[in-house]
C-alpha atoms as a printed R data frame, in Angstrom:
    type eleno elety resid chain resno      x      y      z
1   ATOM     1    CA   MET     A     1 45.963 27.667 24.010
2   ATOM     2    CA   ALA     A     2 43.449 24.949 24.903
3   ATOM     3    CA   VAL     A     3 42.391 26.786 28.064
4   ATOM     4    CA   PHE     A     4 42.000 30.015 26.075
5   ATOM     5    CA   ALA     A     5 39.791 28.223 23.524
6   ATOM     6    CA   LEU     A     6 37.784 26.557 26.299
7   ATOM     7    CA   CYS     A     7 37.224 29.883 28.063
8   ATOM     8    CA   SER     A     8 36.207 31.501 24.767
9   ATOM     9    CA   ASN     A     9 33.662 28.774 24.080
10  ATOM    10    CA   ILE     A    10 32.278 28.767 27.630
11  ATOM    11    CA   GLY     A    11 32.026 32.555 27.561
12  ATOM    12    CA   HIS     A    12 30.217 32.510 24.238
13  ATOM    13    CA   HIS     A    13 27.845 29.585 24.806
14  ATOM    14    CA   PHE     A    14 26.971 30.038 28.481
15  ATOM    15    CA   PHE     A    15 27.367 33.758 29.129
16  ATOM    16    CA   GLY     A    16 26.857 35.342 25.708
17  ATOM    17    CA   VAL     A    17 30.220 37.120 25.699
18  ATOM    18    CA   ASP     A    18 33.065 36.921 23.230
19  ATOM    19    CA   TYR     A    19 36.637 38.165 23.282
20  ATOM    20    CA   ARG     A    20 35.528 41.674 22.188
21  ATOM    21    CA   THR     A    21 32.995 42.172 25.001
22  ATOM    22    CA   VAL     A    22 34.131 44.849 27.463
23  ATOM    23    CA   LEU     A    23 34.868 43.459 30.917
24  ATOM    24    CA   PHE     A    24 35.619 46.864 32.474
25  ATOM    25    CA   PRO     A    25 36.993 50.237 31.309
26  ATOM    26    CA   LEU     A    26 40.466 51.390 32.272
27  ATOM    27    CA   VAL     A    27 39.606 54.442 34.347
28  ATOM    28    CA   GLY     A    28 40.928 57.703 32.965
29  ATOM    29    CA   THR     A    29 41.668 56.270 29.516
30  ATOM    30    CA   GLY     A    30 39.698 55.464 26.405
31  ATOM    31    CA   TYR     A    31 40.730 51.819 26.694
32  ATOM    32    CA   ASN     A    32 38.961 48.760 28.025
33  ATOM    33    CA   VAL     A    33 39.859 45.378 29.411
34  ATOM    34    CA   ARG     A    34 37.918 42.844 27.381
35  ATOM    35    CA   PHE     A    35 36.926 39.247 27.993
36  ATOM    36    CA   GLY     A    36 39.638 38.206 25.514
37  ATOM    37    CA   HIS     A    37 42.230 39.622 27.907
38  ATOM    38    CA   LEU     A    38 40.663 37.673 30.771
39  ATOM    39    CA   PHE     A    39 40.767 34.492 28.672
40  ATOM    40    CA   VAL     A    40 44.450 35.136 27.876
41  ATOM    41    CA   TRP     A    41 45.268 35.480 31.594
42  ATOM    42    CA   ILE     A    42 43.227 32.445 32.651
43  ATOM    43    CA   GLY     A    43 45.108 30.394 30.047
44  ATOM    44    CA   PHE     A    44 48.360 31.841 31.360
45  ATOM    45    CA   ALA     A    45 47.527 30.914 34.970
46  ATOM    46    CA   VAL     A    46 47.054 27.278 34.013
47  ATOM    47    CA   ALA     A    47 49.973 27.185 31.573
48  ATOM    48    CA   VAL     A    48 52.561 28.813 33.846
49  ATOM    49    CA   THR     A    49 52.076 26.239 36.595
50  ATOM    50    CA   TRP     A    50 51.931 23.300 34.168
51  ATOM    51    CA   ASN     A    51 55.029 24.533 32.307
52  ATOM    52    CA   PHE     A    52 56.923 25.093 35.530
53  ATOM    53    CA   LEU     A    53 56.238 21.557 36.685
54  ATOM    54    CA   LEU     A    54 57.290 20.117 33.316
55  ATOM    55    CA   ASN     A    55 60.463 22.200 33.238
56  ATOM    56    CA   ARG     A    56 61.372 21.549 36.879
57  ATOM    57    CA   TYR     A    57 60.931 17.796 36.761
58  ATOM    58    CA   TRP     A    58 61.824 17.034 33.147
59  ATOM    59    CA   THR     A    59 63.576 19.672 31.005
60  ATOM    60    CA   PHE     A    60 65.957 21.071 33.655
61  ATOM    61    CA   ARG     A    61 66.170 18.161 36.059
62  ATOM    62    CA   ALA     A    62 69.919 17.848 35.486
63  ATOM    63    CA   GLU     A    63 70.729 21.562 35.909
64  ATOM    64    CA   GLY     A    64 71.961 21.056 39.450
65  ATOM    65    CA   ALA     A    65 70.375 20.647 42.834
66  ATOM    66    CA   ARG     A    66 66.803 21.880 42.891
67  ATOM    67    CA   ALA     A    67 65.996 24.879 45.022
68  ATOM    68    CA   PRO     A    68 62.826 24.746 47.109
69  ATOM    69    CA   PHE     A    69 59.639 24.813 45.021
70  ATOM    70    CA   LEU     A    70 58.668 28.447 45.672
71  ATOM    71    CA   ARG     A    71 62.238 29.700 45.193
72  ATOM    72    CA   GLU     A    72 62.072 28.446 41.625
73  ATOM    73    CA   TYR     A    73 58.370 28.995 40.981
74  ATOM    74    CA   LEU     A    74 58.292 32.702 41.912
75  ATOM    75    CA   PRO     A    75 60.994 33.765 39.409
76  ATOM    76    CA   PHE     A    76 59.402 31.490 36.791
77  ATOM    77    CA   PHE     A    77 56.013 33.091 37.491
78  ATOM    78    CA   LEU     A    78 57.494 36.608 37.341
79  ATOM    79    CA   VAL     A    79 59.140 35.925 33.970
80  ATOM    80    CA   GLY     A    80 55.871 34.412 32.777
81  ATOM    81    CA   CYS     A    81 53.881 37.474 33.874
82  ATOM    82    CA   VAL     A    82 56.161 39.805 31.936
83  ATOM    83    CA   ALA     A    83 55.975 37.544 28.885
84  ATOM    84    CA   ASN     A    84 52.185 37.381 29.237
85  ATOM    85    CA   LEU     A    85 51.963 41.177 29.279
86  ATOM    86    CA   VAL     A    86 53.674 41.082 25.876
87  ATOM    87    CA   THR     A    87 51.356 38.250 24.797
88  ATOM    88    CA   THR     A    88 48.342 40.320 25.870
89  ATOM    89    CA   ALA     A    89 49.616 43.352 23.949
90  ATOM    90    CA   LEU     A    90 50.188 41.238 20.828
91  ATOM    91    CA   PHE     A    91 46.760 39.610 21.192
92  ATOM    92    CA   THR     A    92 45.215 43.080 21.421
93  ATOM    93    CA   ALA     A    93 47.104 44.283 18.353
94  ATOM    94    CA   PHE     A    94 46.138 41.223 16.307
95  ATOM    95    CA   THR     A    95 42.432 41.556 17.212
96  ATOM    96    CA   ASN     A    96 42.042 45.357 17.080
97  ATOM    97    CA   PRO     A    97 40.678 46.497 13.691
98  ATOM    98    CA   THR     A    98 42.591 49.802 13.962
99  ATOM    99    CA   SER     A    99 45.939 48.046 14.435
100 ATOM   100    CA   PRO     A   100 48.387 47.713 11.525
101 ATOM   101    CA   VAL     A   101 48.850 44.010 12.395
102 ATOM   102    CA   PHE     A   102 45.119 43.223 12.640
103 ATOM   103    CA   LEU     A   103 44.349 39.710 11.414
104 ATOM   104    CA   SER     A   104 41.865 40.734  8.765
105 ATOM   105    CA   GLU     A   105 39.290 38.970  6.654
106 ATOM   106    CA   PRO     A   106 38.852 36.937  4.492
107 ATOM   107    CA   TRP     A   107 41.263 34.529  6.203
108 ATOM   108    CA   MET     A   108 40.393 35.411  9.776
109 ATOM   109    CA   THR     A   109 36.879 35.858 11.134
110 ATOM   110    CA   ASP     A   110 35.181 36.272 14.469
111 ATOM   111    CA   ASP     A   111 32.713 33.524 13.671
112 ATOM   112    CA   GLY     A   112 32.905 30.325 11.687
113 ATOM   113    CA   VAL     A   113 34.988 27.210 12.037
114 ATOM   114    CA   PHE     A   114 37.684 27.174 14.696
115 ATOM   115    CA   TRP     A   115 40.668 27.248 12.304
116 ATOM   116    CA   THR     A   116 39.554 30.623 10.943
117 ATOM   117    CA   LYS     A   117 38.772 32.324 14.251
118 ATOM   118    CA   ARG     A   118 40.772 35.503 14.731
119 ATOM   119    CA   PRO     A   119 41.190 35.248 18.537
120 ATOM   120    CA   TYR     A   120 42.581 31.710 18.294
121 ATOM   121    CA   TRP     A   121 45.170 32.722 15.715
122 ATOM   122    CA   ALA     A   122 45.971 35.913 17.625
123 ATOM   123    CA   GLN     A   123 46.625 33.943 20.798
124 ATOM   124    CA   ALA     A   124 48.625 31.236 19.014
125 ATOM   125    CA   ILE     A   125 50.851 33.740 17.188
126 ATOM   126    CA   ALA     A   126 51.397 35.769 20.372
127 ATOM   127    CA   ILE     A   127 52.397 32.623 22.283
128 ATOM   128    CA   ILE     A   128 54.793 31.556 19.527
129 ATOM   129    CA   LEU     A   129 56.439 34.990 19.474
130 ATOM   130    CA   THR     A   130 56.954 35.216 23.250
131 ATOM   131    CA   MET     A   131 57.787 31.590 24.038
132 ATOM   132    CA   PRO     A   132 61.482 31.553 22.968
133 ATOM   133    CA   ILE     A   133 62.394 34.603 25.052
134 ATOM   134    CA   ASN     A   134 60.452 33.251 28.020
135 ATOM   135    CA   PHE     A   135 62.246 29.901 27.728
136 ATOM   136    CA   VAL     A   136 65.748 31.389 27.507
137 ATOM   137    CA   ILE     A   137 65.231 33.737 30.471
138 ATOM   138    CA   ASN     A   138 63.828 30.914 32.589
139 ATOM   139    CA   LYS     A   139 66.670 28.602 31.581
140 ATOM   140    CA   LEU     A   140 69.348 31.147 32.486
141 ATOM   141    CA   TRP     A   141 67.726 32.697 35.551
142 ATOM   142    CA   THR     A   142 65.154 30.396 37.142
143 ATOM   143    CA   PHE     A   143 66.754 27.035 36.562
144 ATOM   144    CA   ARG     A   144 70.442 27.949 36.464
145 ATOM   145    CA   ALA     A   145 71.113 31.046 38.571
146 ATOM   146    CA   VAL     A   146 68.505 30.292 41.251
147 ATOM   147    CA   ARG     A   147 69.735 26.710 41.591
148 ATOM   148    CA   ARG     A   148 73.385 27.807 41.743
149 ATOM   149    CA   LYS     A   149 72.544 30.345 44.414
150 ATOM   150    CA   HIS     A   150 70.630 27.684 46.352
151 ATOM   151    CA   ALA     A   151 73.468 25.162 45.974
152 ATOM   152    CA   ALA     A   152 76.022 27.728 47.167
153 ATOM   153    CA   GLY     A   153 73.870 28.507 50.223
154 ATOM   154    CA   VAL     A   154 73.403 24.799 51.047
155 ATOM   155    CA   GLY     A   155 77.119 24.070 50.793
156 ATOM   156    CA   ALA     A   156 78.113 27.003 53.009
């Protein structure tokens, strides 16, 4: 969330873009990839590595013998990418004025103080909605199944 906010502020203050600015059109469709989507994915890139390290060395340190770094990181990253696709879709829905779940005024705005900014709330809500599923899948697959498979291969 902090990286998303930082990217949003850097984009706005230094490059004159906000989350609604079109980055590039999706060829053959009426849709666009916007800077908000880029900010979501930059935040994800930082968060997925940070979260993996925290989970590997703290949360799931007692889940059995660790597999090599990349053997655990790649499944964790894959799960994170799928979850971030959902996060991106939710972010888009929350910030698109034609969406039924658009975060509308007067509570949410595109300008003003940070606690009323629509993209910040959209990103925070999307993260909160996808985080539990992401955590459970990583617990059961990345840190349990991958480690068991690694332990079975080491013992053989």
